[in-house]
C-alpha positions in Angstrom: 0.7 115.8 -44.6 2.3 116.2 -48.1 2.4 120.2 -47.7 3.9 119.9 -44.2 6.5 117.2 -45.5 7.5 119.9 -48.3 7.9 122.8 -45.7 10.3 120.4 -43.6 12.1 119.3 -46.7 12.7 123.1 -47.5 14.1 123.7 -43.9 16.3 120.7 -44.4 17.5 121.8 -47.8 18.4 125.1 -45.9 20.2 123.4 -43.2 22.5 121.5 -45.6 22.8 124.4 -48.0 21.2 122.5 -50.9 19.2 125.3 -52.8 17.7 122.9 -55.4 15.8 120.9 -52.7 14.9 124.2 -50.8 13.7 125.9 -54.1 11.6 122.9 -55.2 10.0 122.5 -51.5 9.3 126.3 -51.3 7.5 126.4 -54.6 5.4 123.1 -54.3 4.3 123.5 -50.8 2.0 126.5 -51.3 0.9 125.3 -54.6 -0.4 121.9 -53.4 -1.9 123.9 -50.4 -3.7 126.3 -52.7 -5.0 123.3 -54.9 -6.2 121.3 -51.9 -8.1 124.7 -50.8 -9.3 124.9 -54.5 -10.4 121.3 -54.9 -10.7 119.7 -51.6 -12.4 122.4 -49.3 -16.1 122.3 -49.2 -18.6 123.0 -46.2 -16.1 124.1 -44.0 -13.8 121.1 -44.1 -11.1 119.1 -46.4 -12.4 116.3 -47.8 -10.6 113.2 -49.6 -11.0 112.9 -53.4 -10.6 110.2 -56.2 -10.0 110.0 -59.7 -9.1 112.1 -62.5 -12.0 114.3 -61.9 -11.1 114.5 -58.2 -14.5 113.9 -57.1 -15.0 114.6 -53.5 -15.5 111.5 -51.3 -18.2 112.8 -48.9 -17.4 110.5 -46.0 -16.8 112.4 -42.7 -13.3 110.9 -41.7 -10.5 111.9 -39.4 -9.1 113.4 -42.7 -11.2 116.7 -42.0 -8.5 116.9 -39.1 -5.2 116.4 -41.1 -5.2 119.7 -42.6 -4.5 121.3 -39.2 -1.0 119.6 -39.3 0.0 121.8 -42.2 -1.7 124.8 -41.2 -4.4 124.8 -44.3 -7.3 126.1 -42.3 -7.7 129.6 -41.3 -8.0 130.2 -37.6 -11.8 130.8 -38.0 -12.1 127.6 -39.7 -10.1 125.6 -37.4 -12.1 127.1 -34.6 -15.3 125.9 -36.3 -13.7 122.5 -37.0 -12.9 122.0 -33.5 -16.4 123.0 -32.2 -18.3 121.3 -34.6 -16.5 117.9 -35.1 -13.8 117.4 -32.3 -15.9 117.9 -29.5 -18.9 116.2 -30.6 -19.6 112.9 -29.5 -22.1 112.3 -31.9 -19.3 112.4 -34.8 -15.7 112.1 -33.8 -15.2 112.6 -30.0 -15.3 109.6 -28.1 -14.0 108.7 -24.3 -10.9 106.8 -25.9 -10.1 109.5 -28.6 -10.9 110.9 -31.9 -12.8 108.3 -34.0 -11.2 107.9 -37.6 -14.8 108.0 -39.1 -17.8 109.9 -37.8 -20.0 107.9 -35.8 -22.9 109.3 -38.0 -21.5 107.5 -41.0 -23.3 104.5 -42.4 -19.9 102.9 -42.7 -18.8 103.6 -39.0 -17.9 100.2 -36.9 -16.3 100.7 -33.8 -14.3 97.4 -34.2 -13.9 97.7 -37.8 -10.4 98.3 -39.3 -10.0 102.0 -40.2 -13.8 102.7 -40.1 -14.0 104.3 -36.9 -11.2 103.0 -34.4 -9.0 105.1 -32.7 -5.5 104.9 -34.0 -2.3 106.6 -32.7 -1.0 108.0 -36.2 -4.0 109.8 -36.8 -3.9 111.1 -32.9 -0.2 112.4 -33.6 -1.2 114.4 -36.7 -4.3 115.8 -34.8 -2.2 116.6 -31.9 0.3 118.5 -33.6 -2.3 120.4 -35.4 -3.9 121.3 -32.4 -0.7 122.6 -30.9 0.1 124.6 -34.1 -3.3 126.4 -33.7 -3.0 127.0 -30.0 -6.1 124.7 -29.0 -4.3 123.7 -25.7 -7.4 121.9 -23.9 -7.7 119.8 -27.1 -4.0 119.1 -27.2 -3.9 118.2 -23.7 -7.0 116.0 -23.8 -5.6 113.9 -26.8 -2.3 113.4 -25.3 -4.0 112.1 -22.0 -6.5 109.8 -23.6 -3.7 108.3 -25.7 -1.3 107.9 -22.5 -4.4 106.1 -21.0 -4.6 103.8 -23.8 -0.9 102.8 -23.7 -0.9 102.4 -19.9 -4.0 100.3 -20.1 -3.4 98.0 -23.1 0.5 98.5 -24.1 1.3 99.4 -27.5 -1.7 98.0 -29.4 -2.5 98.5 -33.1 -6.0 100.4 -32.7 -8.8 100.6 -30.1 -12.6 100.6 -29.9 -13.7 104.1 -29.4 -16.8 103.0 -27.3 -15.1 100.5 -25.0 -11.3 101.2 -25.2 -10.7 97.5 -26.3 -7.5 97.0 -27.9 -7.1 95.4 -31.3 -4.7 94.1 -33.7 -0.6 93.7 -33.4 0.8 93.8 -30.0 3.8 96.1 -29.6 2.8 98.2 -32.6 5.2 100.8 -33.3 2.8 103.6 -33.8 2.0 103.6 -30.1 5.4 105.2 -29.6 4.1 108.3 -31.1 2.5 108.9 -27.8 6.0 109.2 -26.4 6.5 112.1 -28.9 3.4 114.0 -27.7 4.5 113.7 -24.2 7.6 115.2 -25.0 6.2 118.4 -26.7 
């Protein structure tokens, strides 16, 4: 997400004629992308890390999909990610969207806060990553299941990936990200 933000910042810098911002963003986006590949990419996916030693946190989460947003996977890596993780109902794929944690993880909880439920912010990032790589069928599916959750439950905070039950705050603004998905 930081890499994509820097790319956009560089475009904004160009738009307003600020060469300092443009140069900063264009210099740092590829450096951070390369560092991520060097330190966070293993077993065909990107992992989260912690600490000064950047120890990989080997928990299969939606973070595997976030690098699609910034184009950090090669086309072949992205295809493998989609085939292996996006479409697999035993890991991330559910009737109601993409789980935030793989169903195979010991920490997975369908109704647990960020331990498996469907959230619209991750859907939005994944959706735009799918678009970038040209995964049209997956993009349409993700948009459609997101729309259905809104239609059935309104703008709720998060959803049980097994039942579609809505949880958390009512009129939660992340739900409005679905409207952006509908317009693209």
